N, C-alpha and C positions, 0 to 999 in steps of 0.2 A: 255607316255599318262597320262593326268591328272586323278586324282582319282575321276572320276564322277561315281556315281552309275549306274549300268547297268539295270535300270528299263525300262520296255516297256510301252509306252503310245502313243496313237494316237496323231498326231501333229495338227489335225484340230481344230480350236477354238470351233466349235459347239459341237463336241464330247468331247473335253477336258472339256467344261462346264458341260456336262452331267456326266462325270466321277467324277468331283469334287462334284457334287450334291448340290452345294450351290447357284449358280446363274443360271439364264437362260437369254437368249437374249429376254427379254420381258419388261413389265412395271416395273418389280421388280428389274431390273438391267439396268443401262444406257448403251447405245451403246458407244463403245470406239472411241472417235474422239479426235482431238487436244484440244477441249474444255472440254473433259470429264476426264482429268487427273489432279491430284494434282501436281502442279508445284514444290512442295518441295520434294515429294516422287517419282514422276513419275509413280504413280499407278492409275488405273482406279477407279472411285468412284462407287464401288460396293455396292449395297443396300442389305446388309446382316446383320442380327442380330448377335452380337458377341456370344451369347449363342448357336447359331446353328452351330458354327464352332467347330467340334469335332476333336479329335486327328487324326482320319482317314482322315478328310478333309485337315488338315495341311500337312499330309504326302503326299497326292495326289497333293497338291499345289507345294510341293517341287519337287516331281517327274516330274510334268509338266515343271517346270523351267529347270530341268536338261535335258529335251528333247529338249530344245532350240526351243520353238514354235514360231509362228508368233507374231507380236506386240500385237494383240488383246488379245490372250490367255495369253501371258506373263504379260500384264498389269492387266488382271483379276486375275490371280494367285497371283500376288503381292498385289493386292487390298485386297484379303482375308487375307493375312499375315499381312498387315498393320492394318487392323481392329482388328484382334486378338491381335497383339502386343500392340496396343494402349489401349486395354482393360486389359492389364497386363498378357497376356498368355505367360509364360516363354518359352514354346516350340516354339511358333511363333517368339518370340524375338530371340531365338537361330537360327532358320532357316533363318530369314530375316537378322539378324546381320551377320551371316556367309557369306551369299551371298554378302552383301554390303562390308564386310571387304576384301574379296578376289576378287570381281568383275568378277566372272566366267561367269555369264550370264547377271546379272543386272549391270548397271553402277556402278563403284566402288565409295563408299563413306565411307572412313575409319573411320572418326570421328563418323558418325552415326552408323556404324556397331559395333564399340567398345562400344558406349553408350547402344545399345540394348543388347549386350552381358553382359555388367555390370548389367543391370536391371535383366536379367535372373539369373546371378550369385547371386545377392542380394536375389533372391527368392529361392536360394538353388538348382538350376538346375545343376545336375552333368555334363550333356553334355556341358553346357555353361562353366562350370569351366574348363573342358578339352580344349575346343576351345580357350577360353581366355588365359588359361595357356600356351598353345603352342604359341599363338601370342605374349604374353609377353616374353616368353623364347627366341624367335627368333628376337624380335624387329620388328614385322610386324605392321607398322603404328604407332609405339611408341618406346620409349627408351626401350631397353632390360632390364629386371629386373628378374634375375634368382631366387632371394629370393622369390619374390611374385609368380613367375611362379610355383615354387615348392609347395608353400602354397596352390595355387589353385588346383594343381594336387592332393595334399594330401587330400584336402577336397572331391574331387571326389572319390578318393580311399576309403575314409571312408564310402562312400555311395555304395561301391561295384562296381564301374564303371570299366569295364575291359579295356576300352581304356586308362583310367588314369593309371591303373596298368602297362600296356604295355609301354606307353610313359615314365612314370616316371622310371619304372624299367630299360629300355634300357639306359636312360640318366645316371642313377646312376651307372650302370655297366661300361658304356663307359667313363663317366667323361668328356664329351665334354663341356657342358654348366653348369652343376651342379657338385658340389664336389663329387668325386667318392666314392661310398659306395657299394662295390660289393655284400656283404652279403644281404643287404636290397634290392638292385636291383634284384638280382637273385631270392629272395623270392617272389617279386612282379610278376616277369615274370612267375615263376612256378605256382603261384596262378591263374594268368590269363589263363595259359595253362590248368590247371585243370578245369577251368570253361568254357572251349571250345573256347578260343580265338586262332584261327589258326595263326593270325598275330603275336601273342606273341611267338608262337612256331617258326615261321620264324625268329623273332628278336633274340631269344636265339640261334638258329642255326647259324645265321650270326656272332654273337659275338664269338662263338666257332670255326667257320671256320677260322676266322682271328686271333684268340687269343686275342681279345680285352677285357681286364678285366677278362676274364675267360681263363682257360688253353686251348690251341689250341687242337682241337680234330676233325679232318675232318670226321672220321667215324661216330661219334655221331651227328655231324652237319647234315650229309646226312640222318641219321635216322629221325631226326626232320623234315627235308625238305620233306622226303617221306611221313611221317605221315600227314603233312599238305596237301600234294598233294592228299592223299587218301580222305581227307575231302574237296577237291575242290579248294585248294589254291596252285597255282603254283609258287608263288613268290620265295620260297626257291629254287626250281629247277632252276629258272632263275639265281639266285645268284650263285649257285654251278656250273651250266653249263657254265656260263661266266668265272668263275675262272678256270674251267677245260680247256676251249678253249684257253684262253690267255696264260696259263702255258704250253701249248702244251703237256699235259699229255696223252690225248686220244681224238683226234678230232671227231671221229665217235660217241663216247659216249657223248661228249659235244653237238654235233649237235642233237642227239636224245633227250637228256635231255632238251635242250632249246626249241625244237619243242613241247615236252610235256607241258612245262611251258606255252608256247604261246597258245596252244590249251585249257589249263585250265583257260585262261583269263589274264595271265601275258604277254600281247601282246608286251610289250617293248622288249621281247626276240626276236621278229622278227627283230627289229633294231640291236640287238646284233649279230644275225646270219648274217645279211647283212654286218655288220661291219667286222666280221671275214672272211666272204667270200671275201670281197673286198681286204683284205690284205693277203690272202692265208693261213688262219688258219683252213680251213675246207677241208683238203685233198691236199693242196699245189698248188701253181701256177695257171695255166689255169683251172684246175679242180675245184678249189675253187672259182675263180672269176666268173665262169659260173653260179654259184648258186645265184649270187647277185640279178639279176632281179626278180627271184621268191620270195625271201625273202622280197625285197623292195615292191613288189606288195602286199604281205600280210600285211606288215607294213602300207602301205597307206590305205588298206581296213579296218584296225583296227583303223585308225585315229591317228596313231603315228606321231607327228609332227617332231620328231628327224630324220626321214629318209630323210628329205629335205636337211639337212646339209651333210649327207653322200653322197647323189647324187651330191651335189655341189662339195664336196671334190674329188669325182671320176672324175668329169668334169675338175676340176682345175689341177689335176695331170695327167690326161690322162690315167686312169686305165680302160682298155678295151674300150677306146674311145679316140678321139682326144682331147688333152689338150687345153684349152682355158680359159684365165683369164676373158675376157669380157663376154663370155657365162656363166661363173660361176656366175658373178655378176648379170647378167640379170636373170638367173634362180632363184637366191635368192630373188631378188626384186619381181619377179612374185609371189613367194610363200608368201613373207611377205605381199604383197598387198592383198593376199587372206586371211590374218589373221593368218599366221603361225608365232608364236612368236619365235620358235626355229630358223627358217630361218632368221628372222630379227636380232636376237642376233648374229648369225654366220656371217651375212653380216657386221654388225657393227665392229666385231672383225677383220674380213678380211680386210676391208677398213682401219681400224686403224693401223694394223701391216704389211699388205702386206704378200707375201709368199716367197720372194727371188727368184722368177722364172718369173712368168707372171703377177704378180700384185704388184705394188709398194705401199708404205705406203701413205695413203691419210687421215690423221686425220680430216681434215676439212670436207671431204665427209662423214666420219664416224659420225661426230657430226650432220651433216645435216640428215643423215639416222636415228639417234637417235630421232631427233625432229619429223621426219616423222612417225616413228613407236612407239613412246613412249607410246601410248595408249594400245599397246599390252603387256606392262610390268607393274608389280606392282612398287610402289614407291621405294622399296628397290633395285630392279634391275636397275632402272633408275639412282639412286644415285651411285651404283657400277660402272656402265658404264661411268658416268660422271667423276668419279675419274680416271678411266683408260684412258679416253681421255685426261684429264689434264696431266697425266703421259706421254702419248705419245708425248705431245707438250713440255715437259720439257727437256732442253738440257744442263743446267748447274747446279752445286750443289745448288745454291740458289733456283732454281725452284724445284729441287728434295725435298728440305727441305719444301717448301710450300705444295707440294703434300703429303708428309709424315705427315705434320700437319693436313691436311684435313682428311687423313686416320685415324689418332689417334683420331680425334674428333668424329668419327662414329664407335665405337666398335661394334655396332649392325649390321654392314654390313659384318663382318668377315665371310668368308666361304672359303672352299678349292677352289671352282670355282672362286671366286673373287680374291683370291691370285694368282692363275694361270694366270688369265687375266691381273692382274697388272704386273706380271713378264714378260709376253709376250709383254705388252705395253712398258715397260721400265725396263730393268734389274737393272739399277742403282738405280732407285727409290725403287725397292724391297729390294736391299741390304742396302740402306740407312736406311730403316725402321728396317731391321733385325739387323744392327749394333747398332742402338739405343737400341733395346731390349736386345741384347747380352751384351752390356755394363752394363745395369741395373742388369742383371743376373750374372755378373762377369765372363762371358765367353770371353769377348773381351775388350782389352785396347787400341786399335788403334784409329786413327781418324775416325770421322763420315764423310765419303766422298762418299759413294755409290759405291766404287770400290771393286771388288772381289779379294782382296789381299790374300796372303797366310794365314795371321792370321784370316781374315774374313771367309775363307773357312774352316779353322780348327774349328772355333766356330760353323759354320753351320753344320759341320760333327758331332760334339758333340751333338748339338741340335737335329739333325736328329734321333739320337738313342732314343729320347724320344717319337717318333711317334708310333702310333699303328702298322703301317706296316713299318718295317725297311729294307726290302730287297733292296729297291732302294738306300739306303745309301751306299751300297757296290759297286754300279755302278758309280754314279756320283751325287753329291748333287746339281749340277747346272742343274737341271731338273725342268720343270714347276710343275710336281706333287709334288716334294719334297718341293720346295720353296712355292708353294701354300699351302701345309699342314702346313708348319712352320708359314706362315703369318696368318693362320686361328687359331692358338693356342691362 
């Protein structure tokens, strides 16, 4: 589920206007029609004095947008933000810039979103420093720039911003996008925890659970997760419960913990429970699979888009139902047509790769689906999917080299998910890229040919030991999760 605030606000435009307390549908505010909107901003021309727009009004405008109201109320709320942002209000610049950068509710406009965030940063707004810092770190709408990202986060930390402490602290301990500095990162996380940031408590617990940067300590991790839960944050319980479930340590305890997490608001745990139920991890066999529908229903009620992919998977393999490839595709298209991005992404991957049973590879159909549903994705996801589609169509070493070159040109796209998708689309392309890197690192001296030769697998095995989670290395390095993680380095 996306990280949308769980605010309550009526959806009707008339009451929304009253709540915002700034405009009314009268002579002082124009009625929203096709001629009443600014064509550059898509906002209603609201007749409001900038000095009457208080922090409370900005907060309510943001709340209203998160509730995804009808067109009239949405344009009115944006109109207030536009007025305040144009008047130099950094809080309005942050709110509007964030919405435009991500395109959650308003139509995405990356360039303008970044420009607004830059204005708020120039005014010294700590929240904008965190928002822009994370965008720069991940390369969201721009080239990734870890050095600038850290500088922005440090600025926010110097103003006492807890979100900055958490984000920077976790990155410094993990060492993913920033140079690892465990002592500094741990200190930042501890400071955020001391100041009441439960998300920082969860972040520190997760690092300890998996032994990432910090010494592995499952008992201490659980203590941190339970403390966060006592203060209303179930995210840590969701992390621990999922690990407990997949490791087959104690399925009943895992189920109880994930249920608690979901009831505390970490509703992605319903999807995790459905996933475990489907594959027999909650009591085994028929007993476990019988629980799927109940968890799926709760996931749907919570707005968790990921459940659509699980339902399609069950349909595809015939888990407690008749297996049907065509029905699976039809199910995913229906969900994607309804605006479910997770379903659209799963559909594209399935059309691209097939499943070796009742669905054949159809890269051209996958490309067509990407064009159909591209508005559901951000620019980064579209670029990632386009490269995987190019990989799926590459059959000879020359074509593998071309895809590898396109991959190297976009380091901002790297992620474990992207690496896994690239490997599933074309194993040869994935190994071609890894062979290039292993040669640069002195791990491999063979030809760059994209084949999983003995020397290639030996280098892959050595590189695998540098990952945060190395257990899979002792199974087989020719796994999507292993290759994906190596490609993400």
